[in-house]
ZALO-252069 format. One record per residue: residue in one letter; x, y, z of N, C-alpha, C in turn. Coordinates in steps of 0.02 Angstrom, whole numbers, padded with zeros to 5 digits, always signed. Example, Ala and Ser with C-alpha at 12.3 -4.5 7.8 and 13.67 -1.06 7.14 Angstrom:
BEGIN
A+00660-00284+00390+00615-00225+00390+00660-00165+00390;S+00642-00112+00354+00684-00053+00357+00645+00002+00394;
//
This chain:
BEGIN
X+05861+05626+06762+05845+05680+06710+05788+05651+06666;X+05796+05590+06643+05750+05560+06596+05675+05558+06626;X+05674+05538+06691+05607+05533+06721+05572+05600+06729;X+05612+05650+06743+05586+05718+06748+05559+05741+06677;X+05595+05729+06625+05572+05749+06559+05511+05712+06539;X+05508+05649+06555+05450+05605+06538+05391+05629+06575;X+05399+05646+06639+05344+05675+06681+05319+05739+06649;X+05363+05782+06625+05344+05845+06593+05299+05829+06536;X+05320+05784+06495+05282+05765+06435+05215+05735+06456;X+05210+05697+06506+05146+05673+06532+05103+05731+06553;X+05132+05778+06589+05095+05838+06611+05070+05879+06552;X+05099+05871+06495+05076+05906+06434+05019+05871+06401;X+05001+05811+06427+04943+05775+06401+04958+05712+06360;X+05023+05696+06355+05046+05631+06324+05036+05572+06366;X+05016+05518+06340+05010+05457+06380+05082+05437+06399;X+05086+05395+06451+05157+05373+06471+05194+05337+06417;X+05162+05292+06380+05203+05259+06328+05223+05309+06272;X+05180+05356+06254+05199+05405+06207+05254+05452+06231;X+05249+05470+06292+05298+05514+06324+05366+05479+06323;X+05370+05419+06340+05432+05379+06338+05459+05374+06268;X+05415+05360+06220+05435+05354+06149+05466+05422+06126;X+05431+05479+06142+05457+05542+06121+05526+05552+06153;X+05532+05538+06220+05596+05552+06253+05652+05509+06223;X+05639+05444+06208+05690+05401+06181+05710+05421+06111;X+05663+05446+06071+05679+05469+06005+05732+05528+06005;X+05719+05574+06049+05766+05629+06059+05830+05604+06094;X+05826+05558+06141+05883+05530+06177+05931+05494+06126;X+05907+05453+06084+05946+05415+06036+05986+05464+05992;X+05956+05521+05974+05990+05569+05932+06037+05613+05973;X+06032+05609+06041+06068+05656+06080+06045+05729+06077;X+05981+05736+06055+05955+05802+06045+05915+05827+06102;X+05950+05843+06161+05914+05867+06220+05889+05938+06211;X+05925+05978+06171+05902+06047+06157+05834+06043+06119;X+05831+05995+06072+05768+05990+06034+05711+05965+06074;X+05726+05920+06121+05675+05895+06169+05650+05953+06213;X+05698+05994+06239+05680+06050+06282+05638+06099+06243;X+05655+06111+06185+05612+06156+06137+05542+06128+06129;X+05538+06063+06114+05477+06029+06106+05435+06032+06169;X+05466+06021+06225+05430+06025+06291+05404+06098+06304;X+05446+06142+06292+05429+06217+06307+05370+06233+06260;X+05372+06216+06197+05313+06228+06154+05248+06198+06177;X+05251+06133+06198+05194+06100+06221+05167+06126+06288;X+05215+06146+06331+05195+06178+06396+05161+06243+06386;X+05188+06280+06336+05157+06346+06322+05088+06336+06293;X+05077+06287+06252+05011+06274+06217+04963+06253+06278;X+04986+06209+06323+04943+06190+06375+04921+06247+06422;X+04970+06294+06438+04952+06352+06477+04901+06398+06441;X+04910+06407+06377+04861+06450+06338+04794+06415+06335;X+04793+06351+06323+04730+06316+06323+04691+06319+06389;X+04730+06310+06445+04701+06316+06510+04669+06385+06524;X+04707+06433+06502+04686+06504+06510+04621+06515+06472;X+04616+06490+06411+04554+06496+06369+04496+06459+06400;X+04511+06399+06425+04460+06363+06460+04431+06398+06520;X+04479+06423+06560+04460+06462+06618+04416+06524+06602;X+04437+06560+06547+04395+06617+06529+04327+06595+06503;X+04324+06537+06468+04262+06515+06440+04214+06494+06499;X+04246+06463+06550+04206+06440+06608+04179+06502+06644;X+04219+06556+06654+04201+06615+06687+04143+06650+06649;X+04146+06646+06583+04094+06677+06541+04033+06635+06532;X+04032+06573+06560+03979+06526+06548+03975+06498+06478;X+04031+06498+06443+04034+06473+06377+04062+06403+06368;X+04093+06378+06420+04125+06312+06417+04083+06257+06400;X+04022+06255+06428+03978+06199+06417+03959+06199+06342;X+03945+06252+06309+03932+06257+06243+03989+06233+06199;X+04048+06252+06214+04110+06230+06178+04117+06158+06187;X+04108+06132+06247+04120+06062+06265+04069+06018+06224;X+04008+06040+06220+03958+06004+06186+03970+06004+06111;X+03992+06059+06083+04008+06067+06012+04069+06016+05996;X+04120+06013+06040+04174+05972+06028+04152+05898+06031;X+04111+05881+06077+04088+05813+06084+04043+05792+06022;X+04006+05837+05998+03966+05822+05935+04009+05812+05878;X+04061+05856+05869+04108+05850+05813+04146+05784+05816;X+04164+05762+05879+04201+05703+05886+04159+05646+05868;X+04095+05645+05887+04051+05592+05873+04038+05581+05797;X+04045+05637+05759+04036+05635+05687+04093+05602+05651;X+04150+05599+05684+04212+05572+05653+04208+05500+05643;
//
């Protein structure tokens, strides 16, 4: 069960060390319902983000968005 949950966290974009840390924080508290809620929320965010990226790519907007994000990151 633990490996499956960690894999789901990784699939949401967390690094493996961060995914393990998140899992163990919930595990120590015995809060598997909280972890499931956290996972569902992050999976939902990922699905929505992927849909927005797909739409932007179809409309030819993704390159502009990507360049803007890169520029903003470089300014930080």
